[in-house]
N, C-alpha and C positions, 0 to 999 in steps of 0.2 A: 669742307669739300663735300661731305655727305649731305649738307643742306642744299648745296647747289645741285647735286644729282637728284635729290628729291624734288627740287623745283623744276628741273628739266622733265622728270617723269610726270609730274603733275601737269605741266604744259602739254606734254606729248599725248596725254589722254584725250585732248581736244584736237588731235591731228587733222580731222576733216576741215575744221575752221582754219587751222594754221596753214594747211596746204592751199586752201581756197583763197586766202588773202593774197599771196604772191601771184596767183593766177589772174586775179582782178588787176593787180598792179601791172603785170605784163600786158594785159589787154589795153589799159589806159596809156601805157608807154607807146604801144604800137599806134594807137589812135593819135597820140600827140605828135609822133615822129612822121606819120604818113597821113596827113589830113585829107589828101585827095582820095584815098582809098578807104574811107570810113565805112561805107556800105559793104564793101568786099571783106574788110577785116571783121566787121560785126557778123556777117554771114558765116565766115570761116570759123570764128570762135564759137558761134552758136552751134554749127554742125559738129565741131570737134568736142565741145563740152557735152552735148546731148549724147553723142556716140559713146564717149568715155563713161558718162554717167549710167547709160543703159547697160554697158558691158560690166561695169562694177556691180550693178544690182544683180545681173545674171550670175556673175561670179560668186556673189554672196549667197544667192539662192542655191547654186550648185554646191558650194561648200557646206551649207546647212543640210542639204539632202545627203551629201556624203557622210556627214557626222551621224545623222539619224538612221538612214537606210543603207549606208555603206554602198551607195550607188551614185552615179553622176547624171546630170541632165541628158548627156548624149546617150548613156545607156538606157535611160527611161524612154527617150525619143525613139531609139532603135527598137526597143521592145514594143512600143506602141505601133510602129510601122510594120513590124513583123506580124502583128495581130490583125492586119487588114483582112477583112473577111473574104475578099475576092481572090486573094492569093493563097489563103490557107487551105490545105487539104485535110479533111478529117482523118484522124488516125484511130484505127480500131485495134484495140489490144484484146487478145483472148488470154485470160488467165485461168489456169487450171491448178487447183490446189486440193489438199486433203485437210479436212478439218477433223481434229481429234480432241476430245475433251477427256481429261482424267481428273479424278478426285482421289485424295488420299485421306484415310481416316484411321484412327487407331482401333485395333480390335483387341479385346480382352477375353481371355479364355479362363473360365473357372471350372474346376472339377468338383462336382457335387458328390456327396456320399449319403448314405441312408443310415443316420444314427438310430440306434435302437433304444438305449436307456436315456433317462433324463439328463444324466451327466454328459453323455455323448452329444445330446441335442444342445445343451448349454454350451459345450465346448465348440460345437459346430457353428452356433450363432456367434460366439465370440470370435471364431476364425473369420466368419463372414464380415463382422464389424471391423476387425483388424485389416482385412483385405480392402474393404471400402475406404477405410481411413487412409491406407497407403495409396490407393488410387486417387483419392481426393487431394492428398498432399502432392502427388505427382502432377495432377491437373493444375493445381494452384501454382506449382513451380513452372510448368509449361506456360501458363498464362502470364506469369511475371516475366519470364524470358521473352515472350512475344511483346509485352508492354515495353520492356527495356529496348528491344530491337526497334520497335516502332518509334520510341522516343528518340533513339539515336538517329533514325532515318529522318524524323521530323526536324531534329536539330540541324542536320545537314541541309535539308531543304530550306529551313529558315535562314541559315547562313547564306545559301545561294541566292535566296530572294533578297536579302539585305544587300548582298554584293551587286545584284542586278539593279536594285533601286539606287545605290550609290553611283553606279555607272550611268544610269538614266539621268540622275541629277547633274552629274558632271557634263553630260551631253547637252542638257537643257541650258546649263550655265554657259557652255561654250557657244551654243547657238545664239542665245539671247545677248550675251556680252560681246562676243567676237564679231558677229555679222552686222550688228546694228550700226557700227561706225562706218563700215564700207557702204552700207545702204544709205546712210545719211549723207555721206560724201557724194554718192551717185545722184541722189535726189537734188542736192545743192547744185551740182553741175548741170543737171537737166533743167532746173528752174532758171539758173543763170543763162543757160543757152536759149531757153524760150524767151526770156526778157530781152536778151541781146538780139534775137531774131525779130522780135516785135519792134525794137528801137530802130533796127536796120530798115 
């Protein structure tokens, strides 16, 4: 049973041709049963197939625009008509705002003393070295924290970018794989309609 279902799915992948063949058969049955109205039948089939083919192509284009831009052909046409320059009135907006820039930096206060003896001077220098070492360690710690924070932010941005790329890939697959069959069927109908009209 699974082989039969796989066979049906395989055949259905070529649905534009499968649907097109019965249409041709119906056309020839009509021609065979009504030989006096061959010209009228051919013109009717030509008009019908070209109209359906054109509408199917428009439907495919509309669905592709909907997938990519989240809009429809009607919405794009409406937007285009609203932008007609003779009907548009210029809109002037006055924006008043306050611009304020602030910067924050660390301030360190050191208290100096005036050592007198050599031992006091050495101790004072040692205190200065210890203070500089503490400040340097704190600066290194702050820098490492900033690096960690930026790394996490970049990790989130990379994940968002990957997700956006996957979304884009799925949209491209949907547009290329989904719409091409409808477009192919529409083109087949239009070509068949043109040939039928020529024969008529």
